[in-house]
N, C-alpha and C positions, 0 to 999 in steps of 0.2 A: 568554411565558418567564418557568417559575416557577425560585424560587429558592432554595438549600436554602444557609445561609450557615455551619450549618456542619459541612455535608460540601462547601464550598469551601474551608473553613480548614483542612483537614486534608488536602484536596489539597496548598492551600498549604504547609501544614507537610513535605510529601512531596516539595517541590521538590528534583531532583536540581542537583548537582555539576558543570560543564561541563569535562571533562577537555579540554587543549588539545596541540599539538605543534606546529613551525613545519616546514614544506615548502618549500624554492626551489629555483628553478634559475638560473644565467645567464644575464644578455642576449646579446645573437645576438651584438652586437661591428657590427652593421650600423648607420650613419647614415641614419637617414629621411627622408624630404622631402615633401612634398605629396604624399598617394596613395599610399605608399608601405605596406606593412602589413609588421610579426611577429608569428609566433606561435611559443608555449611549450608543449611538454607538461611538466605539472608531475609527469606517472608514475604518477599512480593517479588515483584518484576523491576529490578532496575537499569540504568541506564546513566551511565556514569567511570567512575576511574575509582582505583583498588587500590587499598594497603593491605596488606597483612603484617602485623607485628609477628615478630619471629624468637623465640630464645632457645638455648637449649641445657640440657641438665650432663653430667657427668664432665669430664677433664675437659678443659680448653681447645673449641675447635682446632684442628690440626690441618682440616681442607677442607675446600668448600662442601656445602650442599646442592647438590643439583636435586633440581623441583619440574617438576610437571603441574601446570594449571590448567586445569580445565572448567569454562563455563560455559551452564547450561540453561536454557529457556526452559527445559521437561527436563524430566529426571530424566528417558528412555536417552537423551543426548549424551549423559555419563556412562552409558551403556558400550554403543558405538566408536567402534575402532575408527581412525581418519586412517589408517594404513589398507583397510579393507575398502575403502570409497571408489568407484570407481565412476562417477558421471560428470559430466559435461562443465557442470558451474565448478571453477578452481576450488581444489582442498584448501587453495590459501582462508577462505573465510570459515574454515574449522578453528571454533573460538577455543584456543590451545596456546600456551606460549611455556617456552622454556626455560628455564635462567639460572645460571649459578651464582648462590649466596655466599662470598667469600668471608662475612666477616658479620657477627653474630654475641648477640643478639644486635637486632635493626628493624625499622622500620621500611619494607621492602613494598614503594609502592609504583605500581605496573603504569608507563607512560599511556599505552593504549586506550580507546573507548573500550569499555565492556556492554553486551545488552546480556542481562543473567538475572536466574531468581536464586541460581545453586553453582559452589565453587567445590571442587576436587583437588585436592592439593594429595601429587604423588611425592614422593621421594625415590629417584631414581638410581640416586648412589649414594650414601654419607660416608666419613670413615667412623669405624668400632669402636673411635672413642667416646663418642658422643651421641645422642639421640637431639635429633628436631621438636624443638615444641612451637607448636601452632597458639599464639596467646590471644589474638585477635585480628577479627577480619570484617573490613569495612567497605563501603564506598559514599564517595560522594557521589552525588545524583547529578546530574543537569540535562534540563528541559527550558524552553521557554515560554514553555505553559505554565502559567501565576495560579497554582490550588484555590490562593482568595479571592480569585474570580472565576471560579469554576460557575456557572450556574447551577441551581438545585433541579433537581428532577426528583417528583413528589408522585408517591404510589405505594398503595399498600400489597400489591401483586412484590414477593421476595423475589422470582424468577425474574420480573419486568428490571425493578430497580438494581438486582446484580449484573443485571445483561447492559444494563446503561455504567455499572460503574466500570467494568468491566472496558466497555468502549470506551469512554473515559480516558481510562489509564493508558490504553492501546493509542489513541491519538496524542494521550499527554507526554507519552514516552519518546514517539517518531516526530516531538517538536524540536528540534531543533534550529538550530542558524536558516533552515530550510524546513518542509514539510517533507524530514525524509518517509519512504516506502518503508524501510527498515531500520531499526537502530543496528541490528547483526551483521544484514545482510540485504539491499547492497549500501545501505545509508547514500542514498543519492535523491533527489528531487526530478521524480519522475511525474506528466503529466496525465496520466489515469490515474495515478493514489491524490495525488493534488487535486482534484476535482471533489474527490469525497471525501477528503478531510476538512476542506473550505464548509462542504455543508455541514460538515459534525461541529467544528470552530464558529461558526457563526451561532449554533445556537450552546454552545457551551464555554468554551476559555474566552473567544469573542476577540482572538488576537487577529484583530484585521490587518494590521499592517502587515502580516507573515505573509498572507495572501499576498496582498500588493506588490510586497519584496517578489516572492517567488513570479508574479505577474513579469514583472521589470526584467528578471534573470529570463524566463525564456526568450521574451523581444529581443532581449539585449544580445542575446547571442544565439543564432539560427544557423541552419544546414547552407547551401549554397541556393541563391533562389529566395532565400529571407520562408524558407519551412519550419517552422518549430518545431523541435527533435522532440522525440518521445521523451529524454533523459538529459539531464545537465548536472558537469561535473562542480561541484564550489574552490576545488585545490588545484595548484597553488595560485590558482584564479577561476570566476566562471567559464568556464567552456563545454559548449552542447554536444552531446557524447555525438557520435557518428549514425546509431541507432533512429531510424526513421518509422515513424507506422504510422496509417490511414489515418486511423480511428483518432489514435491520440494528437495528430495534428491539430487535425478536427476540435476535437475539446478543448481549445485556445478558450472557442466562441462561446461555448455555454458557461467552462469557470468564471471567463471576464463578464458574461451576464450578470452569474450569479453573486458577484463581488459587487456589483453596480445595485444592485436590487437588495444587496444585506447592507449598502452603506452608504449609498445616494452620491458615490465619489465620479462625477459628470464627469470632471478633467480629465482620471486616468482612462475614463471607458471614450472618451473622445481622442486619447492621443494613441489610443496602444487598438485604437478601430481598425488603421491600416494592416498592422499586423496581423488581428483576426480575421480583414478582410482577405487576406492574401493567402490563407489558406484554403477559403473558397475558390479561389483563381485557380492555384496549384494541384485541385482536388481535380478539374474539370476535365483533364488529360485523361486520368484511370476510368472512363466512360464507353464503353462502346455506344454501337448506330445507336441501337438500341434504347441509350438510356442508364445501363445497367452498367455499374460498376464491374472492372473487368477482373475475373479471376487469377491469382498466383499462387503458380506450388511455392514461393522462397518464405522459409520458415519466418514469420513474423513481422510480414509485409500489413499486418492487421491482428491488433490485437484478440479482442473478446474473453478472453481465456485462456486457462493454462491447460485444458485436456485437445492434447496434440495429434486427435483424428477429427479436430471440427474444420471443418469447409469454412470460411469466412464472408463468403462473395455476398449472400443472402444479408446479413450482420452490417455487412461494411456500404451497403445501401442504408439499413436502416441508420444507421448512425449518421450516415450524409445528411436524409431527411434531419434527424435530431440536428446538426448543425445547422442548416438551414432556419431552422426554427428558432434559434435562439440571435443568427442571423438579423432575420425578420425583424426581429424583437429593438435590436441596436441600433440599426437601421430607420426603425421608426423612432425611438428616443432620440436620436441625433438629427431627426430630420431630415437623413440622404434619402431622397423620395426617389431619385435616378435609382440604387441600388435595393431599397425599400421594393420596388415594380420590378426589376431583374427576379430579385428572389421567389415573391410570391409566384410568379410565375415561371420558374426553374421546381420548386418545390412541389407546382402538381405535375408536371411533366415528370419527372423526376420516380416520385410516388405512383404514377402513371402506368410510371415503364416497370415499378418493380410490382404492379398487379397483376400488369399484362405477360408480364416474365419469369415471375417465382412463383406465382399464385397457382400451384397447384386446386383448381378447384375438387375434383373428384375426394382428395386427400381434405381440403378445408385446410391444407394448413402451405407454408411459405417454405420452398427447397433451393437449396445451395450448392452451386456447381454443377459439374457436366456429370456427377454420378447423381445429382435432385439430392442431395442429403436431408435430411429429419433432425433440427437440432432445437434443444430450446434456446440457444441462443439466437437464432435466427427469426423466433417466432417474437421474443424478449425484444428484440432492437424494432423489428416493424410496428411494434404497436407503442416504443416510445419514439420512433420515426414518425407516427402519425398515418399509417399507413394500415392498421390492421386494429381489432377489438376485440375485447375476452374472449370470444370465440376460440383464440387460436391459439390462446395459454388452456383451455381444456382440454383442446384435442389432443393438443403436444402430451399430455398428462397421462392421456391414454395409449401412447403408443412405446410402450417398455423400448422399443427399439433405437427410437430418438438419442441423438448424440447424445449426453448431459451437461450437468452443470456441476466443474471439481472447486471453484476457489469463492471468497466470501466477494470479491469482483462480483460476477456474475451476477450472485443469489441477492446482491443490489441494488440491481439493476432488472430484476428479478419483483424484487419486493415493489422498488417503485412504478413498475410496469402493472400491474393490478392495482397499485394504488390509480393510475391516470386511469383505469377503466371501472375505477369504483367495488371494486374487490377488496375492502376494506380489514372485514373478517380475517378472512384468506391472506391479506398480505400478515398480517399479525401472528396467525397458524406460523407462515414460516421463518416470520423472525422467530421465533419463542423453540421451534423444533429446529431447526439450522445452529442459530449462532448459540441455543441450551443445549446441544449437541455439544457444543467445544464446551461449554460450562460443566458439562457433564464427565468429560472427558479429564475435565482438570487445571482448563485452561486460564489464568486470572489475565491473560492478553490474548486476543484473539490472533486469528492465524493465518498465513498467507493461505492456506490451502488447507480445503477441510471438505473431505468426500467420508458421508457417515455410515455411507459402504466399506471403508477403507480407509477409516482414522490416519493412518500412517503411510499413507502414497505421498509419492515426490513427484514434481516432473523434471527434476535433476537428476534423478540416479540413484536418489541418495537421500535419508531425511537427516541427515547429518550437518546438512548445510540450506534446508530450510528455515523459514523465521517462521518465529514464531510469538511476534508484534507486529502486526502488518497496517499500514494506515488504512490500504483502502477494504479492510475489512472492519470498520470504525462504527458499521453502519446504524445499531442501535441507539446509539447519543442522537443522529441527525431523526431517525424516523418517529424513534419512541417520545420525541418532544413536542416535532411538526407536526406526526400525523392522532399521538394518539396520548395526549398529555390528561385523559380522564380517565384513563386502565392506571 
């Protein structure tokens, strides 16, 4: 790890104030014995600290009450048994807590922060001389987003209005001391999520200093050689995750450019340009003699989407072109003529290499990897990178054998690709079909993963660790305001 203490001090000085409010529901009025449980619906997705007011009926308590509390973003989570989970993400993320309550009545305040709407309280054991009463459940919510600052979105379309509301709530609950990817899991700063959150933030809560803080955190704690890590931990002090991803490192460039275009902050653009440029330098070693990104079978070398069958080579080539476009714009703004000339030449060379080496003429589509895989991700990123037009998006839709999309993250890029090639009506249709599909499934915040063909899918081996409030899914708050203010 390499640290830039000056950058980290700037990030610390930009730490936001957390806004709070208290949400509560009354108790059920039902006495609870051993084996009994009670479930409470707080009425909305919340992120914060929970207090449960407990009392008793019967004799004075002569033994502790042993309780299990389960927090859920969706009701389905309450029916899942953590003992049955066999996935590769740690079960320690499951939102359960066991406590012994020695003194009743009391106000039991749990020290951990939770992301939830539903709370189930189970009595694992209790003395037969008294019954437990749950008198009230409350949550002190926390977010760096100020609801009073939320820019309005006006529409007569009830579905679009609901989509924007849910997207804004998703963003709100992920805005903590940084833009977290998900307040349930991983509760961390990830570059891919940050880029999409920032776009929504500029048009909603406008906490632009929070974006600036995150950029300085990434630049202040990098992997050896100056590579921007895929993610970053905050506690006990800022530290880059040891996960490196080809696409996430390069996304530092468009994220920095988007920030400048939203704020006009030239000082930050100039100060962080060396960090951004370093990502281009480091990526050069990944190309073969044809000018194509070398493929890899290492899981996570490039993300693109959570479809585990997806080959990433062609998508990575498109991401590089996309990052180069951002680099060229930054170099022009900063009047860095030497780098601007190099970027322009390399962009044309790598774009032509993509067409020569990855485009299958008879198919009219880009292929990826030694198996010449067809996927949505490859076409989307070639469009975003400027190497393809609308035709590949139409053709891939006619190929049921193509590897599909499974996350709002890739769907966001699909919508952007459609908009880039002028397919405005189709982009709005995708927004309403896909994000509207989550709303029909009961979402009050948008999810980390949603496959319309299998709404309960999970890349982790079990939905009990899925995140149902996830930053990369807040796309409607950006697209509706930026591209469809008249709908």
